[in-house]
N, C-alpha and C positions, 0 to 999 in steps of 0.2 A: 322642329327647330326653326321653322319659319318665323315664329313669334320673336325669337331672340334676334334674328336679323332685322326684324321690323323695329324692335326697340333700339338697336344700334343706329339705324337710319334716322329714327326720330330724335335721338339725343344729338347726333351730328347736325341735323337740320336745325334743331333748337339753338345749339351753341353758335352755329353759323349766323342765324338770324339775330341773335344777341350781339354778335361781333359787328354787325352792320350798323348798330345803333350807338356809336361812340358819341359822347356828348361834347368832346373837345377835339378840335382838329390837330392838336399837338400830341394827342394820345392815339396809339395804334392798337387795335385789338387783334390778337393772334389766337387761332384755334390749333390745338394739338390733339390728334386722335391716334391712339394705340389700340387698334381693333383686335389684335391678337390676345391682349390681356384685358381688354375692355376698360381702358383708362381714357378719360376725356377731360380736356382742360381748356379753359378760356383765360387768356392772359391779357392784361392791359399794360402796355409799355410806352414810354415816351418821356418828355420833359415838360414840367409846368412850374413857373416861377423859379427857375434855376434849380429845381429839384427833380431828381429822377423819379418817375412813376413806374412801379413794377409790382403789380398785384394780380391775384387771380380773381376772376369774376364769378365763375361757377365751376365746380368740379364734380359733376355727377359720376357715379361709378355704378355699373350694373353688375350685380352678383348673380 
């Protein structure tokens, strides 16, 4: 099962690295990790041009 743990760490590291590369200072990247059910989410939230930004960046799921 060590391989599964390695995949989990790799996905978390990948999403964390992507979260650091936000293209707009008004937008915040948030990572959400559910390691019990292997759900991983990268969200971009914030405001731009008086409009709310709320979208997912990447949502890999390990089966």
